[in-house]
N, C-alpha and C positions, 0 to 999 in steps of 0.2 A: 419710558425710558429712563427717568428721574429714578423712579422704584429700583430700577436694576442697579444703577451706579449706586445707591445708596446700599443695596445689599452687597455690592462688592465691598463697599469703604466699611461693611461692618466687618466680612470675610476678612479683608486684609488686617484689619483691627486684632481679628481672632488670632494672626499668625504674629503680630508685632508684640500684644500684650505679653505672651511667655516669654519674651527676649528681655521685657523690663522686669518681670516678675521671676526668674528661672532660679534665684535662691530661695523662693518659698514655692516648691513643686507642685505642692496641693493646689494653691490659687493660681500658678498659671496653667494648668491642666484645667481647671475649673472655669477659668476665662477663655481659653482658648476654645472649650466644648459650647460655653454658653454664645460667644461672639459667633462662632461657626453657625450653630444652631438659628441665630437671629438673623444672620445674612442670608441665609438659606430658604428662612420661611418666609421672608420679604422678598427674595426672587421668586419664589412659587406665587406670592400675592402678583407680584408684576407680569409674570408671564399669565396667570389668570385672567389680570385685567387687560391686557392686551390680544386675549383669545378671541374676544367677540368684536374685534374691531376688524373691518371689511379690507381695510389697508395696512400694509405692514407699518411699523412705526420705525423714522428714520431719526437718524442723529449726524450730525457732521460738522467739524471743527477744523482750522487750518493747524498746521502739525509740522515743527521744522521749517517754516517759511515757504518751503517748495509742496510739500504733501500735503493730504488731507488725511485725517481721521474719520474715517467713516463706519457707521456702525446701523446695523437695520435687525429689526424682528420681525420675521415673517413666519409661516405657519411651520416651515421646515425647522426652523431654528426653536421653535417652541417645542417641537417634538423630541429635540436632543438636549433641551436645559432640563425637563423633569427629573433625569437620572441623575444628574448633577446634583441638583438642588435636594434630592431625596436620598441620595447616598452618603454625600458629605457629611452631614451631622450625624448619622449613626455611626458611620467609621470613627469619627471623632470621638462619640461617645465609647465607642469598643477601644480605642486608644487609652482612654483614661487610665484602666486597669492594664493594660497591655504595655505601656511603657511607665513603670510603677520602679524603676532603678534609681535610687538617690543619687548615687554617685555618678549618674549620666544624665542630671539636671540640666545641665549645658545643651548637650547634644539633644535632651528632648525637647526643649524650647526650639531649636534650629531646627529639627524636624517639622514641628507645629508652624511655623514660619513658611517654610517650602511648602506643606501642606496646604497652607491657606492662599499661597503663591499658584499652586496648582490649579487649585479649584479657582480662583478666580481668570485664569489663563484661559482654560477650559472654556469658561461662559464666553472670554472675549473671540474666541476662536468662533464659537458658533455665531455670533453678531456683528463678525469683521465684514464690511460691504465692499471693501476695496484692498486690493494685493498688499499694499504697505501694512495696513492694520492686521492682515491676516498672517503676514509673515512674519510681524513684533509678536503678535500672541501666539503663535506657533514655536516660535524659538524661546520664548517665555515658559511654555508648558515643556518643551522638551529638556531645558536646562533644570528646572526646578524638579521634576522627576528624576532627571539623573542625580541630583542632591539627595532625594528621596532614598535611592538604591543603594548610596553610599553611606548609610545611617553606621552599620558595622566597618567602618573604614578601615579599621584596625587588620581585618581578614584577609588574606590574599585571595579567596575564593570571590569575596565581594568586590574587591577593586577590579578583577577581571571581567566579573559579571557587568559593571557599571561601564567598564570602558569598553566593551562589547556593545551594550545598549548604546552610548554615546555615538559609537561607530556606526550603528544602523539608522539611527535616529537623525544624525546629520547629514549622512548621505541620502536619505530619504528627503529630506528637507529642501537639500542641494538640487533634486530632480523637481521637486513641487517647485521651488523657486526659478528652475529653468523654465518648465512649462509657463509659470507667471510672464518671465522675461519674454517667450515666445510670443505669446497672446498680446503682451504689453505693446512691443515691437510693430505686430500686424496692424494692432487696432490705434496705437498712439495714446491710449489711456491705462489706467491703472483702476478704473472703476469696472466693478463686475459687471455693471449693466451694460458696458458695451462689447466685452468678451465675444458677444453671438455675432457681430461683425466682422470677424475673422476670419480669413478665408479656410478652406475646406482643408487643404495640408496641415496649415497650422493647429486648425482644430483636433487632426488627428494625432499629430506629433505630441501635442499638450496632454491630451487625454491619457497616452502611454506612458507619458513619462511623468504626468501625476500620480496613474494609476499605481506604477512601480514604488513611486514615493511614498503615497497615502497606505498603498497596501503593505509597505514594509513597517510604519506605524501600529496598522491594525493585526499585522501578524497573521498575513495570509500565507500560506505556502506556496513557494520555498524559500521566503523571505521572513521566518517567523523565528529563525534560532535564536535571536535574544530573548526570547521570551523564556524557555526552559531554564536559562540561566539567570536571569534577573527578579524573578519573583522567588525561588528557592534562597535568593541573597538578600532581597529587601524584607524589612519588618512586614508582618502578614497583612497589617492595615493599611499598608502602602500598598501590596500586592491586591488588595480589595480594592482600593481606587484606582490602580493603574488597569488592573484588568477589568473590572466592573465597568468603568466608566472612559477612563482615558483611553485606550485601543478604540473606542467608538466613534474617537475624532478623526480617525482614519476613514472611517465608513461615511462619516458625514461631508468629509472633504471628496470624496468619490462622488457623492449624490450631488451635492452642491455643485460643483465643477460640470458635471454631466447636464444638470439642469439649466445653467448658464450658456453652456455652447450651445443648447438649442439644435444638437443633430443628434438624432435617434438612430444614427448608425446601426445595422445589426451586428458588427463586427465587435463594435463595443460592448453590447449584451451577450452574443456569444461567449465573448473571452472572461467576461464578470461571471457569468453561469457555471464555465468549466471551472474557473479558479474555486469558485466556491464550493464546488463536488467534489476537488480534489482536495481542499483544504478541508474539508467536514470530514471524510472518509479516513484521510491517512492521519489527520490530526487526533481523532479517538484511537485508530489503531497505534499509534505512536504511545498514547495515553495508557493504554493497557498493557503496553510493555513495560511502563516506569515502576519503580520499587519505593522512590520518594512521593510523599504525599502531595508536596507543593508542586514538584516536578509534573506529575501527573495532572494536577490541576490547570497548569501553564499550559499543556498540549491540549486539554479538553477547551481551552479558551479557545486555541486554533480551530478547532471544531466548530464551536459556537459562532466564529467569524464566517466559516465556512458557511453555517445556516443562514446566516444574514445576507452573505452574497450570493446564495440562490435566490432567496426572497427579492433581492434588488434586481439581480441577474434577469429572474421571471419578467420582473416588472417592465426592465429595459427592452426583454422581447416583447410583452406585448404591446409598448409603444411602436416598437419598429415594425410590427407587423398592423398593426392598427387595431388591437384587440384591448379596448380600453379598461373593459373587466378584469381580465388577467393583469393588465399593468397595475390597477388599483389595489387589487389583493396582494400581489407580489410586493408592493412597495409597503403597503400597511402591515403585512407579516413582518417584512423585515424591520420597520420602524417599531411593532411592538416588542420585536424580539431583542431588539436593544433595551428596551426596559425590563424585561424580565429576564434577560440574562444578566444586566446589572445588578437585579435583584438576588438571583439565585448563586450565582459565581462571587460575588461578596460573602454571601452568605457560608459558601464552602470554605473560603478562603479564611474568614475568621474562625469556621470550625478547627482547619488546620492550624491556626495560629493557636487556638486554644491548648491544643494537643501539645504542641510544640511548648508553649509557656508552661504547661503545667508538667509533661513528663519530660521532655526535652529531646525525645527522638525524633528524627526525620524519617526513618526507614519504615514501612509499614510492618515488615515481618519482624519489628521490634516491639508491636505494639498488640492489642488483643484483650477482650472483654471489658473495654471502656465503656460500652452501654451501662454496666452496672455501676460504674465508680464516677462517671460522667453523665449522668441521664440528660440534662440540659444540652450538652455540646451533643451527645449522640443522637436527640431526638430531632433536635434542630438540622445537624447534618443529613439526617435521613429524610428531612422534607427537601432540602435543597437537592438531595441525589434524585429524588423522584422528580422534582421539577425539571431537571437539568436532562434527565433520560425523555423528557416530552410526553408523560404520562397522565393521566385524569387523577384527580381534580386538581391538581396546580397549574401555574402558569405557563409553563412550556408548552403543554398541549395547546395551549390557546393561539398562540402566536404561529407554532408549527403547522397547526389547522389550516391557519389564512394561506400558508406558504404552499402548502398541499392543494388547496384550492385553487390557488392560481396555476399549480401546474397542470391540475386536470383540466382548465380550462384551454390551456396550450394543445391539448390532443386534438384540437379542432384545426390548429394547423397545419402546414404542409412543409414536406421537406426536411431540412436541417432543423427548424425549430420545433417541428413534431417529435424529430430523436432526440433533440436535447431536452422538452418536456418530459418525454419519457424516461430520460435519463435522470432527472431531477427527482422524479417520485421514487424511483429505484434508491438513488443516492440517501432521499431524504429516510426511506424505512432502512436502509442498512445502518445509516448512522444512529437513527434512534435503538437499533437493535444492539448495536456496538457499545452504544451509551449505558444502556442499561446493563449490560455486561460489566462494562468498565466500574461502575458504580456498586454494582451487587458485589464486587470483588473488594473495592473501598471499604463500604460497613462492613463485611462479612470477615475480613481480616482484621481491620482495627478496632471493630464495636464489638464483635460476636466472638465467642470461643472463650479461650482463657489465655490470661496474659501470657505473653511468650518472653519476656523480660521481668526482672525484679521489679524496675521502676516503674513498671505499668501496673503494679499490685497497688501503690499507695496514690494513684492519680485522683484528683477530685476537680469537680468544675472550677474554673475559674471565678474572677472576681465579678461582683454584680453589673456592672456597667458591660462585661464582655456578655454575659448571658441576656441581657436584657436587649441589646443590639441584635445578636442572632434569634432571638424570639420576635423580635419585631420583623425581622425580614423573613422570618419562617411562616410570620402569620400574613405577611403581605403576598406571598407566594401564594399561599392556599386563598387568600380573599380575591385575587385576581382571578382566579380559577374558578371558584364558584359564583363569582359576579364579574364577568367577562365585557357586559353589554360597554359600561361607561369606557374601558380601556380600549376594547376595538373600535370605537367612536373617537376617542382620541386620536388613534392611529391613523385613522381615514382624515381626518381633521387637519393632521400634517401634512396632507396633499393638497390643502385648500388653495395655499397662494402658487403652487405650480404650473404655469400655464396649460401643459398639455394634458394635465388631470384635474384643472378646476372645473371643466365641465361635467366632470363624473359627479352623479349625485350619491348622497348616501343611502338613498334607496336601494343602491344594488346590492347592499348587505341584506336586505330582506329578513327572513327570519334567522341568520345563520348565529348573529350574538343570543339569541333567545333559546336556539337549539342547543349550542354548545353550555350555557348556563343548565338547562335542564339535563344534558348529558351528566356534567358533574356534581351536580345535587342528587340524581338518581344514584349515582356510584356511592357517593358518601351515604346515602341512606340505605342502600344493599350492605355496606361494609358494616356500619352500625346494627343493622338487623341481623345480620350473620354472626356478629361478635355475641350480641345481647342471647341470641337462639343457642349459641355454644355455651356459655354461662347458664343457660338455663337446663341444656340437657346434663350438663357435668353437675348441677349441684345435687349435694347430698352422695354423690358418688365418689369413692376412697381412690384417689390419686396416689400413685407409688413413685419415688423416686429412686436412680440407682445409676452405677457409673455406667458409660457407654462403652460397648463391646471393643475392646481393643485388639481384635483380630489376632489373639495370642498372646499379646504383650499383657503381664501381670501387674507390670510398673509402668503404665501409659503415662508420658508426659505432655507438657504442650509443646514440646518438639515435633511430635508428630501430627500436628496440625497442616493442614493445606497451607501454604506459601502463596503469596500473590503471584510469583513467576509461574508455579505449576498450575493455579486457576486459570489463567490465561493463555497458557503455551501453546493450546491448538488452534486458539484464534489467532494468534500472532504469527504462528507458522504459516497459516493460511495465505497471510498477507506476505510472504517472504520477498517475491520479488520487488515488494517495493522498500524492504527494511534490508538492514544487515546485521546477521545475528550470527555470534561467534559463542561456542559451549565448549568449556573444558571439563572434562571427566575421565579421573583415572578408574580404569575398568579393574571389576574385581576377578583377581587371576589365584588366590590362593582359597582351600576348604575354609579356613579360620582367618579371612582378612582383617587386615588393621583399619586404622583411621583413612577416610576416602574422602575425596574433594569433588566438588560439583560447582560450576559456576556459570553463568548464562549474561551475555552482554548483547544488548541490542540498541546500533548505533542510528543515528538518522541520517540518512543519505544525503539530506539537502545540506546539513551542517558539517559533513565530509567535505561537499562541493565548495561550498560558500567560504568554509575555513581557508581550502586549498588555492582557490581564484580571488577572494577578495581581503579575508581577514588577515592573513599571514603576509600579503605584500604591503598591506597596508601599516601595520604593524612594524614590519620591519623599514620601511620608507620612515617612519615616525621615528625609530631609534636610530637611525643615521643621522637624524636630525636633531638629536638630542644638544649637537653644540652651541645650536642657537640659544639654548637655556643657559646662561652662562652666568647669570645674577647682575651684570652690569647696568644700570638702571640708562645709563649715556648711551649705550648700544641700542636699548630698547626704543629710545626715544627717536635716535637715528634711525630705525625700522619705520616707523610711524610716517616721519617726514620724507623716508625715500618713497614709501607705499603712495602718500598723497601727490606727491611729486609726479610720480609715475603715470597715476590716474589723472591729473590736470593735463598731463601731456596727453593722455590717450583722448580725453573729451574734447 
C-alpha cells in the first residue's frame, strides 16, 4: 500500500507543478507528463507487488475523530487499477501537443491539476473499504471531472453540457449515498465488511438505488443523456480519460456492492443483463445516426458499457443459478472488456481530437480523404475501429468471445435464464454487426474519398506526442489480440478474492486462451499471405488510373459522395420504434427546379423524456433559488450557522 501512496503523491505533484510553472508552458507540460508517468508506473509496480499476495492489502487510520479512512487492495481493485495507471500517462503525453495555446497557459495548468486530481480520485474509489472513504473519493472524482469538462468555459454550449453532467453525477451520487445510508442504518456500521449482515429488504432497496446511481455514472441507457453533451464539449484528452476510464467506476461500484451484499438474487442478475442488452443495442443505433464524430463516439461508449453489463449480468445469472463456469467467464469477459474498451475508446477519442485540432471541423460530412494527408491518425483510428467492432485480430474480439462463451454456457439453464442467455447471444451479435456498420461509416466518410470542404485539403498529422500516444494504444490493441493469454488470466485473477468465485479454478479456461491466440495469428498470417500474393500477381502488369464514372455528370465534385446520414439511413429507420426521426424535404414540383433542401434529425427518446421529467424541473427550481446567491458574506455565514443548528436539533 505504501507504493500506491507514493504513486498518488507523484500523480498529485504532476498536477501541482504546472500551477507553479504556468508562466513557462513547455516546462509545465513536461513536469506534468513526467510526474504523472512516474506516478502511474509506480502504481503499476504496486499493483504487481500486491498481485501475488494471498490476502487483500489493508490500510486504516482515524479521520475527523469519529470516522475511519479505510483502504483495501483486493483482486477486484487490482483488475480496475491497471486501466487507470496505463491510460493516464498516455493521455497526458497526448495532451502535451494538444493543449498548445500559449495564450491559455494558466487554463492549461489548471486543466493539468484537475486531470491529476481525477486520476488520484479514481484510484481512491477502487481502494475505498468503507462508505465514508468511498463517498469522499467519489465526490472528488465527480467534481474534478466537472472542472475538466469546463475547459472552454466561455462557450455557452460547454456551460450547458457541464451543468447537465453535474446534475446527473450529483443525482447519481445522492442515490448511491442513500443506498449506503440504508445499509449503515441496518448494520450500524460504515464498514463494507458489515454490509452482508443487512436484512433482505434493505439489500434489495440498496442494490436498486445504487444501480441507478452507479448506472448514471456509467452511462447506461436511459441514464446516459449527459454523455453525448459532455464529450463534444470537453477537450478530447479529457473525453478519452472520462470515457476510457472514469465511466468504468460506475461498473466497479455495481460489482463491488453486488459482491459485498452476498445476495445472488436472480432479480439483480436479470435486471443488469436486460439493461446491458438495451444499452448495447440502442447505444450503437443512436451512434449510427450521429453526424458529429465525438457525439458518435459518446453513444458508442454507451454501447460498450452495455457489452460490459451483458458480461456482468451473465456472471450474476451464473451465480444465481449455480453455474460457476458461466459466472466466471461472464465476469472475466466483463473485466477484460473494461481494459480493452479503455484502450480502443481512448484511441478513438484521440483520433477525433487530432482531426478537430488540425482541421477544426466537428461534422463528418465536412471531412473526407484524411487517410492521405493524416496517415498516422487514419491508420491508428482504423485499428481502433476494428477493435471496437469486436473483430480479430484485435483486443475487442477476445473479451467479447469470453462473454459469448458465458452466454452459451447459459443455454443449459431453464426458464427465464435460458431465454435471457439466448437473447444475450442475439444482442451481442446485433451489437457487433451494428458497430461494424457504424465504424465503416466513420472511416469511409472521414478518411476515404475526397475532401468535402476546403480546410480538409490542408490537414496534416498533429504533433509528435499526439501521434506517439495514438500509436502506442493501437499497438496495445493489436498486441492483446495476438497474445491474449496473459490478459485473459489477468481477468480471471480479478475474481480470486470474490468469495463465490474463489473456488473456481483457472483450469476451467482449458485451451481457450491458446486457441484465441492461434486464431488471431492465423488471421494475420492469411492477411499477409494474400497481400504478398496480390503484389506478386500484379508485378510487371500495367495498372491504369482514371476518374470514377460519374453517372453522366461530366464535372463530378466531392459533393456527390455519400454522406453519413445516407450511409446509415436504412439501418436507423429499421429501429424507428425506439428513436424519433424528423425529416424535412421540399419536393420537386417544376420541370427545371431551383434549389431544394433536405434535413433529417434523429432525437434520443430517453433524452426527451428525462429533460421533460428531470432536467427542466430541476433547472427551473434552481433558477428560482438564485436569490440565495446575493453576494453578502454575512448572510452566507448565517446560512451555515442555521444549518448546523438545525442538524444538531435533529441529531
